[in-house]
Steps between C-alpha positions, in 0.01 A plus 500: 500500500294339228600457130304323229260353753779350715589630846867540570691622800737791452562706809775747587686353797405803703684793658681466831282554804612748770406280792593777743174666394294205632469653840365826355251309285396278790432808723314690228218242451232409744191289556293433189743683268575332163856397408578352160809280453544457129772406256802278498760519779848609404757225442665386822207601726359247741193352320316485829504886526151563382371221730675656796356840419148350472545361852651822642232732351234247590584551868393863451177390327622650169333359182784363290442420131762295317574470125829316441632170371740217555644430850386840640140405413543156643620649834239774499213255456613317811426811696144545366504862378174697505486476115713355226487508115683258275461343160488127430870476418597669828251292696643177352849605609399581850285192563736272307207351309390553136203736488407553142145632509278719716262203528747348748493792738168430685634167609824657618299758698338221704814283539800742502390858559202547739621238754833684523371847544522613134148636510536792258666489160492495124641256241525637148544342157534785253214524248324198654425706813546438868362342816455735792394400852443632851427236755232271346386755242655415159463662161616422153573811287560501131603797276342574163701423193724795409785560264814483716858621468745248352702520815287538814676646809325626811153353460536298826619817679203686369266216618642535850482879497143495376396245760650693797366832371148364501557337843611850629170636363312246717369294205387137545698210362304475179564860410869477599535199263324690220716814542825301523421303186417816305810675618724212411335457161548865425874473546510190287315693231663845515837429647611616845616837368178562312259430785159662446245519778229536231587152377458362857152652523403350167634153577355485849152485354576179302718311747335173602484418875354174623473357849630142533 
């Protein structure tokens, strides 16, 4: 969440997973399906769980997107998911280095991500925008200035949802980045319970997207 311009971490520890359902889930998805692993794992769960699922579903050629934090993110990144979305704070935790600005991301792409199979992802920094990439194609996306809620919850989730929705529609990376940014900014502006598609359509026209 974000309050007074500062990002803070406040996540529910998560509900217990019924791992007996894994077999049913595994059987229900197939080649080129999209599976999203998002949120914090419940307390006491093996932090490598998401990473093991990325591997397992990868064997079936399932596209796995990951949006998590802490140790689960650290383990998941080692398995090179099809796509991942994190903010600077979560990235710093996972890489064990201090990443304070989006300007650092292009260097990390060349040194830490692309050489290790992390060829598709997004790094966000609230109102300062995001870096989105797929292979060697990289875009910087920046939202317009809007009046935001005092307590911002769910903007990152909306960014991910917007990105994947546009990917499902077959849009190119530039348009995915634009749609994701507009969707996330809408939630920051209206609140997650007051989401208005009309606001997305207005903001998408003034989002700035630049290739880097």
